C-alpha positions, -999 to +999 in steps of 0.1 A: -131+142-099-152+118-084-178+109-107-206+115-087-230+145-091-219+174-063-252+180-060-264+142-041-230+150-011-247+163+015-232+194+041-228+165+066-209+139+047-186+168+032-174+187+066-167+151+079-149+140+052-129+178+058-124+168+089-107+136+088-088+156+063-077+178+084-069+153+118-047+127+095-023+152+082-014+160+115+015+143+122-002+136+160-023+117+142-028+081+162-034+048+157-069+049+173-073+073+147-063+057+118-088+025+121-116+050+128-106+069+094-103+036+076-141+030+092-157+063+086-144+052+046-159+021+041-191+025+055-208+046+027-191+051-010-194+089-008-175+093+017-147+087-012-162+107-036-164+134-002-124+128+008-116+131-032-136+171-031-118+183+001-081+170-010-087+186-048-100+220-026-069+215-004-041+207-038-059+237-052-055+263-017-022+252-019-014+276-048-047+300-049-059+309-017-073+341-020-090+337-050-104+303-038-116+321-007-132+350-029-155+319-044-162+300-017-173+335+001-195+344-031-206+303-034-217+308+004-232+340+004-254+321-025-265+289-006-273+314+023-295+333+001-306+303-011-316+282+022-291+258+014-264+256+041-261+272+069-223+281+070-205+314+085-187+332+059-145+330+062-133+366+078-100+384+084-070+390+063-061+350+065-074+319+054-066+285+072-061+259+051-089+241+072-112+266+070-109+264+032-116+227+027-145+233+051-154+260+028-154+247-005-174+214+013-201+234+019-198+250-012-196+221-032-226+209-010-249+239-022-242+228-061-227+256-073-195+265-088-166+268-071-131+266-087-113+237-071-145+215-095-142+246-122-101+249-128-086+220-112-044+224-109-025+212-137-012+177-131+026+169-147+026+137-163+044+110-142+076+101-155+086+062-149+117+049-135+127+010-128+145-003-104+161-042-105+187-063-089+197-093-096+197-123-080+217-124-046+217-085-044+194-062-026+194-023-034+183+006-011+162+030-025+156+068-018+121+081-035+113+118-039+089+120-013+116+106+008+099+073+015+127+042+011+124+013-009+147-016+004+146-039-029+151-082-022+170-103-045+157-103-082+133-079-085+121-056-105+099-017-097+085+008-119+083+041-093+061+065-117+049+098-089+026+121-100+010+151-084-017+136-068-007+106-061+027+081-053+028+049-075+048+017-079+047-013-101+064-044-077+064-064-111+088-093-098+101-100-061+099-087-028+106-054-011+103-035+019+085-001+017+088+027+043+061+053+034+064+090+043+031+110+052+017+124+029-021+129+035-030+147-003-007+119-020-020+085-015+009+059-019-003+029-041+015-003-050+007-022-087+020-062-083-006-090-105-041-086-095-039-065-063-032-030-056-022-015-021-031+017-005-015+030+021-010+070+037+023+065+054+032+033+068+051+001+068+052-027+050+067-057+030+055-069-003+062-105-016+056-112-058+066-147-063+053-179-080+023-167-091+014-155-057+015-118-032+023-114+004+017-082+019+027-083+055+025-049+078+052-038+101+036-003+109+008+014+101-024+007+082-023-018+046-056-015+022-049-042-007-084-049-031-080-064-063-074-040-092-087-058-121-123-066-108-155-063-126-185-049-103-189-024-081-175-042-051-145-054-057-125-077-033-109-058+001-089-060+026-074-038+054-040-049+072-030-034+110+001-038+127+014-083+123-017-090+096-003-109+067-021-114+037-014-141+009-032-139-020-026-162-056-035-141-089-072-147-105-086-164-075-116-143-057-101-146-017-073-145+002-058-160+033-054-138+063-031-146+086-009-132+119+030-125+118+052-104+139+060-078+125+099-071+139+101-104+109+080-092+083+120-080+065+139-100+082+158-107+046+168-076+054+195-093+074+204-120+056+176-144+074+143-164+063+115-170+088+093-203+078+064-214+100+050-245+093+062-245+059+057-273+035+096-283+028+087-272-010+082-234+002+109-231+019+131-247-009+112-217-035+124-191-009+156-201-008+162-208-048+152-171-046+188-159-033+215-187-052+227-197-089+227-227-077+191-246-078+180-267-050+154-295-063+135-324-043+144-345-080+110-377-074+115-382-038+083-384-019+091-351+003+055-329+003+049-341+041+078-326+057+073-289+075+092-265+081+092-245+110+127-215+122+148-195+109+177-200+073+212-180+072+212-170+038+248-170+032+261-193+003+238-223-009+265-249+005+260-236+042+224-233+036+217-270+025+244-287+053+211-268+076+185-282+058+198-313+064+208-308+102+174-293+107+149-319+089+156-358+077+166-352+046+201-360+027+217-337-005+229-344-032+254-325-055+252-321-094+265-299-115+231-279-113+224-278-077+218-297-050+185-328-049+172-332-019+159-366-012+143-387+025+168-402+046+172-441+051+148-452+074+130-419+079 
């Protein structure tokens, strides 16, 4: 339950929360709806608290509709006598889910004891399951909620689903998430010092070399610092084509644009680079192979690369780099050492 006292929550805000909850639960929710929804959430800290109350009412209503209807009707009758809110009691032998949300919202605003607060449903303790890949391996995982996760090379993912939240942790490596929509159970990804929050969308996360990169292929993604002190941790909302790069431990992040179609190009064995320093290119390639590529002591910091590298075998990758850039490669027992070509 939110810590905010429901006495301080206006019926207007709770009604707005119920309306947004109903709208976003619909399969017809549009991109404009998602934008409006996230703007509403950010406009006032009370909005998220109100939404939490409505979502709890909805979860409770699934198995307790009749009991909740009786308690809401009683609460509304009491509120009406006190002139706290004007609300028409529910009628009929059936009760709509949205009617329950609206009734619960108004009743809570009147500070009455609604069952969603007094008797919340029992929550199952989440069971953690770990998935991992070795160097050079990719793996597709079907989660219990219908979401799909594709793990890239040398990655580790922990999944812990509960009744009210779908929580995973990308401990290292890279993963593409295609999240099944469930407005009652947000999907949270903990990665480094950041937390990614979605309802239903598709996005890619890279957790490598002390940094995190989040890129959105579909829908809306919220990213915030989960270990920050203070009431307002750094927060960013990403939409299709947005990309966020964050160095773990730093206060700020860097936003940029990416091609949504290339967000998970690694699934087809391709790495896409745009004006990337050679050191970054080498670091990315080294994730896929045991023979490592090194720049040695050669001054190559000014060399940058834009293009596509096919990831098949280390020898072929090195030959392609030699063809694209003013470098040459020497084969060693541990891999390859790059150096600048003579005269360049």
